[in-house]
Each structure stands twice: as C-alpha cells, then as structure tokens.
MOPAC internal coordinates of N, CA, C and O (Angstrom, degrees):
PM7 1SCF
backbone

  N    0.0000 0     0.00 0     0.00 0    0    0    0
  C    1.4427 1     0.00 0     0.00 0    1    0    0
  C    1.5248 1   108.79 1     0.00 0    2    1    0
  O    1.2310 1   120.26 1   -46.05 1    3    2    1
  N    1.3227 1   117.11 1   133.95 1    3    2    1
  C    1.4536 1   122.79 1  -179.69 1    5    3    2
  C    1.5126 1   109.87 1  -101.84 1    6    5    3
  O    1.2310 1   120.93 1   -46.00 1    7    6    5
  N    1.3225 1   115.83 1   134.00 1    7    6    5
  C    1.4567 1   122.44 1   175.18 1    9    7    6
  C    1.5148 1   107.49 1  -107.43 1   10    9    7
  O    1.2310 1   120.11 1   -52.16 1   11   10    9
  N    1.3217 1   117.39 1   127.84 1   11   10    9
  C    1.4598 1   122.46 1   177.18 1   13   11   10
  C    1.5126 1   108.20 1   -96.29 1   14   13   11
  O    1.2310 1   120.37 1   -60.17 1   15   14   13
  N    1.3210 1   116.89 1   119.83 1   15   14   13
  C    1.4522 1   122.24 1  -178.90 1   17   15   14
  C    1.5193 1   110.13 1  -113.24 1   18   17   15
  O    1.2310 1   120.76 1   -27.63 1   19   18   17
  N    1.3189 1   116.14 1   152.37 1   19   18   17
  C    1.4540 1   121.23 1   173.62 1   21   19   18
  C    1.5180 1   108.51 1  -142.83 1   22   21   19
  O    1.2310 1   120.63 1   -15.52 1   23   22   21
  N    1.3136 1   116.40 1   164.48 1   23   22   21
  C    1.4514 1   119.90 1   178.76 1   25   23   22
  C    1.5130 1   109.82 1  -137.33 1   26   25   23
  O    1.2310 1   121.28 1   -22.11 1   27   26   25
  N    1.3169 1   115.15 1   157.89 1   27   26   25
  C    1.4547 1   121.22 1   173.91 1   29   27   26
  C    1.5195 1   108.71 1  -139.69 1   30   29   27
  O    1.2310 1   120.99 1   -26.33 1   31   30   29
  N    1.3255 1   115.71 1   153.67 1   31   30   29
  C    1.4513 1   121.25 1   177.38 1   33   31   30
  C    1.5162 1   108.36 1  -158.83 1   34   33   31
  O    1.2310 1   121.18 1   -18.48 1   35   34   33
  N    1.3141 1   115.35 1   161.52 1   35   34   33
  C    1.4522 1   120.26 1   175.40 1   37   35   34
  C    1.5175 1   110.25 1   -73.94 1   38   37   35
  O    1.2310 1   120.25 1   -15.46 1   39   38   37
  N    1.3174 1   117.13 1   164.54 1   39   38   37
  C    1.4630 1   121.67 1  -175.45 1   41   39   38
  C    1.5243 1   112.46 1   -57.84 1   42   41   39
  O    1.2310 1   119.62 1   131.71 1   43   42   41
  N    1.3126 1   118.33 1   -48.29 1   43   42   41
  C    1.4587 1   121.26 1  -178.14 1   45   43   42
  C    1.5243 1   112.57 1  -107.68 1   46   45   43
  O    1.2310 1   120.19 1  -161.48 1   47   46   45
  N    1.2907 1   117.24 1    18.52 1   47   46   45
  C    1.4595 1   121.91 1  -175.92 1   49   47   46
  C    1.5208 1   111.00 1   -93.92 1   50   49   47
  O    1.2310 1   120.53 1   -29.47 1   51   50   49
  N    1.3180 1   116.60 1   150.53 1   51   50   49
  C    1.4559 1   122.57 1   172.26 1   53   51   50
  C    1.5143 1   111.41 1  -105.18 1   54   53   51
  O    1.2310 1   120.56 1  -166.00 1   55   54   53
  N    1.3483 1   116.53 1    14.00 1   55   54   53
  C    1.4649 1   122.16 1  -179.08 1   57   55   54
  C    1.5316 1   108.99 1  -106.08 1   58   57   55
  O    1.2310 1   120.68 1   -62.35 1   59   58   57
  N    1.3279 1   116.31 1   117.65 1   59   58   57
  C    1.4584 1   123.02 1  -178.89 1   61   59   58
  C    1.5178 1   109.38 1  -106.88 1   62   61   59
  O    1.2310 1   120.26 1   -42.07 1   63   62   61
  N    1.3118 1   117.11 1   137.93 1   63   62   61
  C    1.4604 1   122.00 1   172.40 1   65   63   62
  C    1.5259 1   107.04 1  -105.26 1   66   65   63
  O    1.2310 1   120.60 1   -50.59 1   67   66   65
  N    1.3369 1   116.45 1   129.41 1   67   66   65
  C    1.4607 1   122.91 1  -177.84 1   69   67   66
  C    1.5198 1   108.75 1  -101.68 1   70   69   67
  O    1.2310 1   120.58 1   -50.04 1   71   70   69
  N    1.3615 1   116.50 1   129.96 1   71   70   69
  C    1.4581 1   122.51 1  -175.88 1   73   71   70
  C    1.5230 1   111.72 1  -124.37 1   74   73   71
  O    1.2310 1   121.19 1   -31.45 1   75   74   73
  N    1.3162 1   115.33 1   148.55 1   75   74   73
  C    1.4633 1   123.73 1   169.58 1   77   75   74
  C    1.5223 1   106.03 1  -124.19 1   78   77   75
  O    1.2310 1   120.45 1   -69.11 1   79   78   77
  N    1.3165 1   116.74 1   110.89 1   79   78   77
  C    1.4778 1   123.69 1  -177.60 1   81   79   78
  C    1.5270 1   112.39 1    45.14 1   82   81   79
  O    1.2310 1   121.09 1  -130.03 1   83   82   81
  N    1.3346 1   115.52 1    49.97 1   83   82   81
  C    1.4518 1   121.26 1   175.24 1   85   83   82
  C    1.5113 1   116.34 1    87.16 1   86   85   83
  O    1.2310 1   119.55 1   166.30 1   87   86   85
  N    1.3276 1   118.47 1   -13.70 1   87   86   85
  C    1.4670 1   121.75 1  -179.85 1   89   87   86
  C    1.5317 1   108.95 1   -97.68 1   90   89   87
  O    1.2310 1   120.50 1   -51.80 1   91   90   89
  N    1.3451 1   116.65 1   128.20 1   91   90   89
  C    1.4492 1   119.95 1  -179.35 1   93   91   90
  C    1.5213 1   110.56 1   -72.68 1   94   93   91
  O    1.2310 1   121.17 1   -55.96 1   95   94   93
  N    1.3480 1   115.37 1   124.04 1   95   94   93
  C    1.4689 1   121.98 1   178.60 1   97   95   94
  C    1.5128 1   112.33 1   -96.07 1   98   97   95
  O    1.2310 1   120.82 1   151.60 1   99   98   97
  N    1.3282 1   116.03 1   -28.40 1   99   98   97
  C    1.4495 1   118.68 1  -175.95 1  101   99   98
  C    1.5039 1   111.56 1  -179.78 1  102  101   99
  O    1.2310 1   121.70 1    14.25 1  103  102  101
  N    1.3312 1   114.34 1  -165.75 1  103  102  101
  C    1.4576 1   120.06 1  -179.25 1  105  103  102
  C    1.5219 1   109.97 1  -151.86 1  106  105  103
  O    1.2310 1   121.41 1   -21.38 1  107  106  105
  N    1.3236 1   114.90 1   158.62 1  107  106  105
  C    1.4584 1   123.40 1   175.53 1  109  107  106
  C    1.5173 1   107.74 1  -126.82 1  110  109  107
  O    1.2310 1   120.06 1   -38.81 1  111  110  109
  N    1.3131 1   117.49 1   141.19 1  111  110  109
  C    1.4594 1   121.75 1   175.24 1  113  111  110
  C    1.5131 1   107.82 1  -121.98 1  114  113  111
  O    1.2310 1   121.29 1   -67.04 1  115  114  113
  N    1.3219 1   115.14 1   112.96 1  115  114  113
  C    1.4471 1   123.32 1  -176.03 1  117  115  114
  C    1.5243 1   109.36 1  -104.98 1  118  117  115
  O    1.2310 1   120.51 1   -44.05 1  119  118  117
  N    1.3310 1   116.63 1   135.95 1  119  118  117
  C    1.4629 1   121.35 1   177.11 1  121  119  118
  C    1.5255 1   108.71 1  -108.28 1  122  121  119
  O    1.2310 1   120.01 1   -43.53 1  123  122  121
  N    1.3299 1   117.59 1   136.47 1  123  122  121
  C    1.4709 1   119.63 1   178.33 1  125  123  122
  C    1.5305 1   111.27 1   -58.70 1  126  125  123
  O    1.2310 1   120.82 1   -39.34 1  127  126  125
  N    1.3193 1   116.05 1   140.66 1  127  126  125
  C    1.4654 1   123.93 1   176.61 1  129  127  126
  C    1.5257 1   113.80 1    62.16 1  130  129  127
  O    1.2310 1   120.20 1  -157.41 1  131  130  129
  N    1.3167 1   117.22 1    22.59 1  131  130  129
  C    1.4629 1   121.39 1   178.61 1  133  131  130
  C    1.5218 1   109.14 1  -112.80 1  134  133  131
  O    1.2310 1   120.35 1   -31.67 1  135  134  133
  N    1.3101 1   116.94 1   148.33 1  135  134  133
  C    1.4627 1   121.45 1   177.77 1  137  135  134
  C    1.5285 1   111.51 1   -96.92 1  138  137  135
  O    1.2310 1   120.70 1  -171.45 1  139  138  137
  N    1.3581 1   116.27 1     8.55 1  139  138  137
  C    1.4573 1   120.37 1   178.27 1  141  139  138
  C    1.5222 1   110.65 1  -123.64 1  142  141  139
  O    1.2310 1   121.43 1   -29.01 1  143  142  141
  N    1.3219 1   114.87 1   150.99 1  143  142  141
  C    1.4602 1   122.87 1   177.34 1  145  143  142
  C    1.5172 1   108.04 1  -135.69 1  146  145  143
  O    1.2310 1   120.27 1   -45.96 1  147  146  145
  N    1.3166 1   117.09 1   134.04 1  147  146  145
  C    1.4696 1   122.06 1   175.59 1  149  147  146
  C    1.5285 1   108.05 1   -90.97 1  150  149  147
  O    1.2310 1   120.94 1   -37.86 1  151  150  149
  N    1.3167 1   115.80 1   142.14 1  151  150  149
  C    1.4612 1   121.16 1   179.99 1  153  151  150
  C    1.5139 1   109.95 1  -135.81 1  154  153  151
  O    1.2310 1   121.53 1   -27.39 1  155  154  153
  N    1.3135 1   114.67 1   152.61 1  155  154  153
  C    1.4631 1   121.60 1   174.89 1  157  155  154
  C    1.5300 1   106.87 1  -134.65 1  158  157  155
  O    1.2310 1   121.05 1   -58.48 1  159  158  157
  N    1.3427 1   115.59 1   121.52 1  159  158  157
  C    1.4590 1   122.39 1   177.47 1  161  159  158
  C    1.5198 1   108.61 1  -134.12 1  162  161  159
  O    1.2310 1   120.91 1   -51.30 1  163  162  161
  N    1.3042 1   115.86 1   128.70 1  163  162  161
  C    1.4625 1   121.91 1   177.91 1  165  163  162
  C    1.5320 1   112.22 1    50.11 1  166  165  163
  O    1.2310 1   120.50 1  -138.67 1  167  166  165
  N    1.3288 1   116.64 1    41.33 1  167  166  165
  C    1.4552 1   121.63 1   176.07 1  169  167  166
  C    1.5115 1   115.57 1    80.32 1  170  169  167
  O    1.2310 1   119.38 1  -178.96 1  171  170  169
  N    1.3180 1   118.78 1     1.04 1  171  170  169
  C    1.4665 1   121.92 1   179.20 1  173  171  170
  C    1.5228 1   109.36 1  -111.55 1  174  173  171
  O    1.2310 1   121.08 1   -31.32 1  175  174  173
  N    1.3476 1   115.54 1   148.68 1  175  174  173
  C    1.4540 1   120.94 1  -179.63 1  177  175  174
  C    1.5260 1   111.25 1  -104.19 1  178  177  175
  O    1.2310 1   121.41 1   -37.69 1  179  178  177
  N    1.3363 1   114.92 1   142.31 1  179  178  177
  C    1.4547 1   122.42 1  -179.61 1  181  179  178
  C    1.5153 1   109.49 1  -134.99 1  182  181  179
  O    1.2310 1   121.08 1   -23.31 1  183  182  181
  N    1.3146 1   115.54 1   156.69 1  183  182  181
  C    1.4489 1   121.73 1   174.99 1  185  183  182
  C    1.5243 1   107.86 1  -120.35 1  186  185  183
  O    1.2310 1   120.42 1   -50.61 1  187  186  185
  N    1.3261 1   116.81 1   129.39 1  187  186  185
  C    1.4553 1   123.34 1   176.75 1  189  187  186
  C    1.5295 1   106.59 1  -106.95 1  190  189  187
  O    1.2310 1   120.07 1   -59.90 1  191  190  189
  N    1.3451 1   117.47 1   120.10 1  191  190  189
  C    1.4585 1   122.34 1  -177.72 1  193  191  190
  C    1.5273 1   109.03 1  -118.21 1  194  193  191
  O    1.2310 1   120.51 1   -60.96 1  195  194  193
  N    1.3362 1   116.63 1   119.04 1  195  194  193
  C    1.4619 1   122.55 1  -178.92 1  197  195  194
  C    1.5170 1   111.29 1   -86.92 1  198  197  195
  O    1.2310 1   120.99 1   -40.47 1  199  198  197
  N    1.3371 1   115.72 1   139.53 1  199  198  197
  C    1.4536 1   122.03 1   174.78 1  201  199  198
  C    1.5209 1   108.36 1  -132.26 1  202  201  199
  O    1.2310 1   120.74 1   -20.12 1  203  202  201
  N    1.3107 1   116.19 1   159.88 1  203  202  201
  C    1.4557 1   121.55 1   177.76 1  205  203  202
  C    1.5182 1   112.78 1    79.69 1  206  205  203
  O    1.2310 1   121.22 1   -13.42 1  207  206  205
  N    1.3220 1   115.28 1   166.58 1  207  206  205
  C    1.4582 1   120.84 1   178.41 1  209  207  206
  C    1.5220 1   109.60 1  -120.24 1  210  209  207
  O    1.2310 1   120.05 1   116.42 1  211  210  209
  N    1.3322 1   117.51 1   -63.58 1  211  210  209
  C    1.4673 1   120.40 1   178.75 1  213  211  210
  C    1.5221 1   111.36 1   -80.27 1  214  213  211
  O    1.2310 1   120.56 1   143.74 1  215  214  213
  N    1.3141 1   116.54 1   -36.26 1  215  214  213
  C    1.4599 1   121.84 1   180.00 1  217  215  214
  C    1.5327 1   107.51 1  -111.43 1  218  217  215
  O    1.2310 1   120.73 1  -104.31 1  219  218  217
  N    1.3375 1   116.22 1    75.69 1  219  218  217
  C    1.4603 1   119.88 1  -174.05 1  221  219  218
  C    1.5184 1   113.04 1   -74.06 1  222  221  219
  O    1.2310 1   121.92 1   -34.20 1  223  222  221
  N    1.3153 1   113.92 1   145.80 1  223  222  221
  C    1.4510 1   123.64 1   178.14 1  225  223  222
  C    1.5223 1   106.85 1  -141.09 1  226  225  223
  O    1.2310 1   120.39 1   -38.38 1  227  226  225
  N    1.3238 1   116.86 1   141.62 1  227  226  225
  C    1.4552 1   121.24 1   176.70 1  229  227  226
  C    1.5161 1   108.79 1  -117.86 1  230  229  227
  O    1.2310 1   120.80 1   -55.77 1  231  230  229
  N    1.3131 1   116.08 1   124.23 1  231  230  229
  C    1.4612 1   122.80 1   177.46 1  233  231  230
  C    1.5268 1   108.33 1   -90.78 1  234  233  231
  O    1.2310 1   120.11 1   -44.78 1  235  234  233
  N    1.3365 1   117.39 1   135.22 1  235  234  233
  C    1.4659 1   122.37 1  -179.07 1  237  235  234
  C    1.5284 1   108.52 1  -109.90 1  238  237  235
  O    1.2310 1   120.94 1   -56.65 1  239  238  237
  N    1.3495 1   115.82 1   123.35 1  239  238  237
  C    1.4587 1   122.25 1  -178.26 1  241  239  238
  C    1.5211 1   109.99 1  -119.04 1  242  241  239
  O    1.2310 1   120.35 1   -45.95 1  243  242  241
  N    1.3285 1   116.94 1   134.05 1  243  242  241
  C    1.4601 1   122.81 1   173.56 1  245  243  242
  C    1.5243 1   106.86 1   -80.06 1  246  245  243
  O    1.2310 1   119.95 1   -62.06 1  247  246  245
  N    1.3284 1   117.70 1   117.94 1  247  246  245
  C    1.4712 1   121.85 1  -175.63 1  249  247  246
  C    1.5236 1   113.33 1   -69.94 1  250  249  247
  O    1.2310 1   119.56 1   160.54 1  251  250  249
  N    1.3229 1   118.45 1   -19.46 1  251  250  249
  C    1.4686 1   119.73 1  -178.28 1  253  251  250
  C    1.5215 1   112.16 1   -67.31 1  254  253  251
  O    1.2310 1   119.95 1   149.26 1  255  254  253
  N    1.3366 1   117.71 1   -30.74 1  255  254  253
  C    1.4639 1   120.32 1  -179.65 1  257  255  254
  C    1.5349 1   113.04 1  -135.92 1  258  257  255
  O    1.2310 1   120.31 1  -169.17 1  259  258  257
  N    1.3348 1   117.02 1    10.83 1  259  258  257
  C    1.4724 1   122.90 1   179.73 1  261  259  258
  C    1.5228 1   112.81 1    55.12 1  262  261  259
  O    1.2310 1   120.59 1  -145.60 1  263  262  261
  N    1.3213 1   116.47 1    34.40 1  263  262  261
  C    1.4616 1   121.87 1  -179.44 1  265  263  262
  C    1.5241 1   109.43 1  -100.62 1  266  265  263
  O    1.2310 1   120.35 1   -48.54 1  267  266  265
  N    1.3245 1   116.94 1   131.46 1  267  266  265
  C    1.4681 1   121.38 1   175.41 1  269  267  266
  C    1.5172 1   107.44 1   -71.33 1  270  269  267
  O    1.2310 1   120.69 1   -58.57 1  271  270  269
  N    1.3386 1   116.28 1   121.43 1  271  270  269
  C    1.4658 1   120.48 1  -177.33 1  273  271  270
  C    1.5226 1   112.72 1  -108.56 1  274  273  271
  O    1.2310 1   120.21 1   173.66 1  275  274  273
  N    1.3345 1   117.21 1    -6.34 1  275  274  273
  C    1.4477 1   118.54 1   179.71 1  277  275  274
  C    1.5064 1   112.83 1   170.05 1  278  277  275
  O    1.2310 1   121.96 1    14.78 1  279  278  277
  N    1.3324 1   113.85 1  -165.22 1  279  278  277
  C    1.4512 1   119.63 1  -178.94 1  281  279  278
  C    1.5144 1   111.52 1  -163.88 1  282  281  279
  O    1.2310 1   121.87 1    -8.42 1  283  282  281
  N    1.3202 1   114.02 1   171.58 1  283  282  281
  C    1.4631 1   121.39 1   179.47 1  285  283  282
  C    1.5238 1   108.02 1  -125.72 1  286  285  283
  O    1.2310 1   120.53 1   -57.45 1  287  286  285
  N    1.3365 1   116.60 1   122.55 1  287  286  285
  C    1.4632 1   123.47 1   175.35 1  289  287  286
  C    1.5291 1   107.28 1  -104.94 1  290  289  287
  O    1.2310 1   120.38 1   -59.71 1  291  290  289
  N    1.3319 1   116.88 1   120.29 1  291  290  289
  C    1.4624 1   121.95 1  -175.83 1  293  291  290
  C    1.5183 1   111.75 1   -94.83 1  294  293  291
  O    1.2310 1   121.01 1   -27.62 1  295  294  293
  N    1.3453 1   115.67 1   152.38 1  295  294  293
  C    1.4599 1   120.35 1   171.05 1  297  295  294
  C    1.5278 1   107.73 1   -72.31 1  298  297  295
  O    1.2310 1   120.16 1   -10.45 1  299  298  297
  N    1.3197 1   117.30 1   169.55 1  299  298  297
  C    1.4612 1   120.31 1  -176.35 1  301  299  298
  C    1.5333 1   112.89 1   -61.29 1  302  301  299
  O    1.2310 1   119.38 1   150.30 1  303  302  301
  N    1.3178 1   118.79 1   -29.70 1  303  302  301
  C    1.4712 1   121.74 1   179.19 1  305  303  302
  C    1.5172 1   111.99 1   -97.08 1  306  305  303
  O    1.2310 1   119.88 1  -177.35 1  307  306  305
  N    1.3183 1   117.84 1     2.65 1  307  306  305
  C    1.4728 1   124.80 1   179.83 1  309  307  306
  C    1.5242 1   113.24 1    58.58 1  310  309  307
  O    1.2310 1   119.72 1  -156.72 1  311  310  309
  N    1.3176 1   118.14 1    23.28 1  311  310  309
  C    1.4651 1   121.04 1   177.52 1  313  311  310
  C    1.5308 1   111.18 1   -94.04 1  314  313  311
  O    1.2310 1   120.76 1   167.26 1  315  314  313
  N    1.3345 1   116.15 1   -12.74 1  315  314  313
  C    1.4631 1   122.51 1   178.35 1  317  315  314
  C    1.5196 1   107.86 1  -138.30 1  318  317  315
  O    1.2310 1   121.35 1   -20.86 1  319  318  317
  N    1.3254 1   115.02 1   159.14 1  319  318  317
  C    1.4711 1   119.25 1   177.84 1  321  319  318
  C    1.5190 1   109.91 1  -158.64 1  322  321  319
  O    1.2310 1   121.54 1   -16.57 1  323  322  321
  N    1.3238 1   114.66 1   163.43 1  323  322  321
  C    1.4543 1   122.62 1   170.20 1  325  323  322
  C    1.5190 1   106.08 1  -115.00 1  326  325  323
  O    1.2310 1   121.06 1   -56.81 1  327  326  325
  N    1.3315 1   115.58 1   123.19 1  327  326  325
  C    1.4589 1   122.55 1  -178.98 1  329  327  326
  C    1.5259 1   107.47 1  -105.10 1  330  329  327
  O    1.2310 1   120.51 1   -55.76 1  331  330  329
  N    1.3235 1   116.63 1   124.24 1  331  330  329
  C    1.4610 1   121.97 1   177.84 1  333  331  330
  C    1.5172 1   108.16 1  -111.98 1  334  333  331
  O    1.2310 1   120.58 1   -57.40 1  335  334  333
  N    1.3332 1   116.49 1   122.60 1  335  334  333
  C    1.4615 1   121.27 1   179.53 1  337  335  334
  C    1.5309 1   108.38 1  -137.68 1  338  337  335
  O    1.2310 1   121.17 1   -56.91 1  339  338  337
  N    1.3390 1   115.37 1   123.09 1  339  338  337
  C    1.4703 1   121.39 1   177.63 1  341  339  338
  C    1.5216 1   112.97 1    49.50 1  342  341  339
  O    1.2310 1   120.74 1  -136.35 1  343  342  341
  N    1.3239 1   116.19 1    43.65 1  343  342  341
  C    1.4545 1   120.76 1   175.47 1  345  343  342
  C    1.5193 1   115.78 1    82.64 1  346  345  343
  O    1.2310 1   119.30 1  -177.63 1  347  346  345
  N    1.3160 1   118.93 1     2.37 1  347  346  345
  C    1.4717 1   122.28 1   178.29 1  349  347  346
  C    1.5182 1   109.03 1  -111.78 1  350  349  347
  O    1.2310 1   120.60 1   -33.36 1  351  350  349
  N    1.3359 1   116.47 1   146.64 1  351  350  349
  C    1.4584 1   121.39 1   178.25 1  353  351  350
  C    1.5209 1   110.26 1  -109.97 1  354  353  351
  O    1.2310 1   121.66 1   -41.58 1  355  354  353
  N    1.3333 1   114.42 1   138.42 1  355  354  353
  C    1.4526 1   122.63 1   178.42 1  357  355  354
  C    1.5248 1   108.26 1  -128.94 1  358  357  355
  O    1.2310 1   120.51 1   -37.50 1  359  358  357
  N    1.3057 1   116.63 1   142.50 1  359  358  357
  C    1.4608 1   121.26 1   175.17 1  361  359  358
  C    1.5168 1   108.43 1   -96.48 1  362  361  359
  O    1.2310 1   120.92 1   -35.28 1  363  362  361
  N    1.3281 1   115.85 1   144.72 1  363  362  361
  C    1.4597 1   122.21 1  -175.74 1  365  363  362
  C    1.5178 1   108.59 1  -138.97 1  366  365  363
  O    1.2310 1   120.18 1   -40.06 1  367  366  365
  N    1.3451 1   117.25 1   139.94 1  367  366  365
  C    1.4611 1   120.88 1   176.52 1  369  367  366
  C    1.5173 1   109.97 1  -154.15 1  370  369  367
  O    1.2310 1   121.65 1   -24.91 1  371  370  369
  N    1.3333 1   114.45 1   155.09 1  371  370  369
  C    1.4614 1   120.34 1   174.19 1  373  371  370
  C    1.5208 1   109.60 1   -74.48 1  374  373  371
  O    1.2310 1   120.86 1   -35.85 1  375  374  373
  N    1.3410 1   115.97 1   144.15 1  375  374  373
  C    1.4586 1   120.95 1   176.69 1  377  375  374
  C    1.5241 1   112.84 1  -105.53 1  378  377  375
  O    1.2310 1   119.90 1   171.13 1  379  378  377
  N    1.3370 1   117.80 1    -8.87 1  379  378  377
  C    1.4589 1   119.71 1   176.63 1  381  379  378
  C    1.5206 1   109.53 1  -142.74 1  382  381  379
  O    1.2310 1   120.33 1   -13.85 1  383  382  381
  N    1.3225 1   116.98 1   166.15 1  383  382  381
  C    1.4641 1   121.22 1  -175.34 1  385  383  382
  C    1.5267 1   112.83 1   -72.16 1  386  385  383
  O    1.2310 1   119.26 1   160.65 1  387  386  385
  N    1.3089 1   119.02 1   -19.35 1  387  386  385
  C    1.4617 1   122.65 1   179.50 1  389  387  386
  C    1.5270 1   112.23 1   -84.02 1  390  389  387
  O    1.2310 1   119.88 1   167.53 1  391  390  389
  N    1.3126 1   117.84 1   -12.47 1  391  390  389
  C    1.4599 1   121.29 1   179.88 1  393  391  390
  C    1.5111 1   113.94 1    73.88 1  394  393  391
  O    1.2310 1   120.22 1  -157.77 1  395  394  393
  N    1.3319 1   117.19 1    22.23 1  395  394  393
  C    1.4631 1   120.33 1  -179.03 1  397  395  394
  C    1.5217 1   112.26 1   -98.07 1  398  397  395
  O    1.2310 1   119.77 1   173.00 1  399  398  397
  N    1.3239 1   118.04 1    -7.00 1  399  398  397
  C    1.4652 1   121.66 1   178.13 1  401  399  398
  C    1.5174 1   108.38 1  -131.86 1  402  401  399
  O    1.2310 1   121.04 1   -45.35 1  403  402  401
  N    1.3334 1   115.62 1   134.65 1  403  402  401
  C    1.4480 1   121.25 1  -177.80 1  405  403  402
  C    1.5200 1   110.42 1  -132.52 1  406  405  403
  O    1.2310 1   121.17 1   -20.66 1  407  406  405
  N    1.3079 1   115.37 1   159.34 1  407  406  405
  C    1.4619 1   122.29 1   168.79 1  409  407  406
  C    1.5165 1   107.31 1  -115.58 1  410  409  407
  O    1.2310 1   121.00 1   -39.59 1  411  410  409
  N    1.3158 1   115.70 1   140.41 1  411  410  409
  C    1.4489 1   122.74 1   178.73 1  413  411  410
  C    1.5184 1   107.22 1  -135.03 1  414  413  411
  O    1.2310 1   120.01 1   -54.09 1  415  414  413
  N    1.3272 1   117.58 1   125.91 1  415  414  413
  C    1.4624 1   119.24 1  -179.02 1  417  415  414
  C    1.5269 1   110.11 1  -141.99 1  418  417  415
  O    1.2310 1   122.22 1   -29.02 1  419  418  417
  N    1.3156 1   113.35 1   150.98 1  419  418  417
  C    1.4602 1   122.63 1   179.06 1  421  419  418
  C    1.5158 1   108.01 1   -72.55 1  422  421  419
  O    1.2310 1   120.79 1   -59.73 1  423  422  421
  N    1.3163 1   116.09 1   120.27 1  423  422  421
  C    1.4603 1   118.70 1   179.88 1  425  423  422
  C    1.5218 1   112.24 1   -80.02 1  426  425  423
  O    1.2310 1   120.66 1   175.09 1  427  426  425
  N    1.3442 1   116.34 1    -4.91 1  427  426  425
  C    1.4535 1   120.84 1   175.47 1  429  427  426
  C    1.5129 1   114.06 1    75.03 1  430  429  427
  O    1.2310 1   120.46 1  -163.34 1  431  430  429
  N    1.3357 1   116.72 1    16.66 1  431  430  429
  C    1.4576 1   119.57 1  -177.33 1  433  431  430
  C    1.5145 1   110.13 1  -119.00 1  434  433  431
  O    1.2310 1   121.04 1   -37.31 1  435  434  433
  N    1.2955 1   115.61 1   142.69 1  435  434  433
  C    1.4690 1   120.21 1   173.05 1  437  435  434
  C    1.5274 1   107.55 1   -90.77 1  438  437  435
  O    1.2310 1   120.74 1   -30.89 1  439  438  437
  N    1.3312 1   116.19 1   149.11 1  439  438  437
  C    1.4841 1   120.62 1   179.92 1  441  439  438
  C    1.5150 1   109.95 1   -72.32 1  442  441  439
  O    1.2310 1   120.10 1   180.00 1  443  442  441

C-alpha cells in the first residue's frame, strides 16, 4: 500500500506540517545550520540526526527513551530513499520537482 504525503511551511519558517490526503499526521521543526530535526508524529516525538556529506544517512531516535529505532539511506541524488524503522523497510521518493509531495510504501521486507 502506498501512502502519499505532502508538506507545507511558511516562507521563512523552519516548521513543516506533514499531511496525508489533507489530514495532518505530524510536524518537523528544522533549525538553520543544524544536523538535527525534531519531529512529532501521532503524539510521539522523534529526533532525526544527519551524518555524512556525500553519502548521507539520517538516524531516527525515539525521544521517549532515546533509543535509535531506524534510519534513512538516501540515493545519490537524494530523490529516493529507503527508510528502516523497527525492523521494517519502506521505500520513499519525491513525487514532484519541488519536493513537497512524496510517496512512501512498505517494501514488504524485514531488515
């Protein structure tokens, strides 16, 4: 099953609202010049920590217990990625050139 996600934000804002078919699922708060982003999905808080420069990877941490629950491995152009969360893999890609719409689907594979 494919989930179509989109986001919106103000022009100079670092606060993103994440939507699935018009319903807000969560939010991201990005700070300029920081390698971390705070997120809130379904009432839970997460921390996304970026590492690497050419071969970027994002580590996903559950803030309730500071446990790493997964990560994001990006393609070389960062237009696609594989998201691993709690032993499950999901494929992710941009659906438009502005990067405001994405598709996310269960690849059906365990890590």
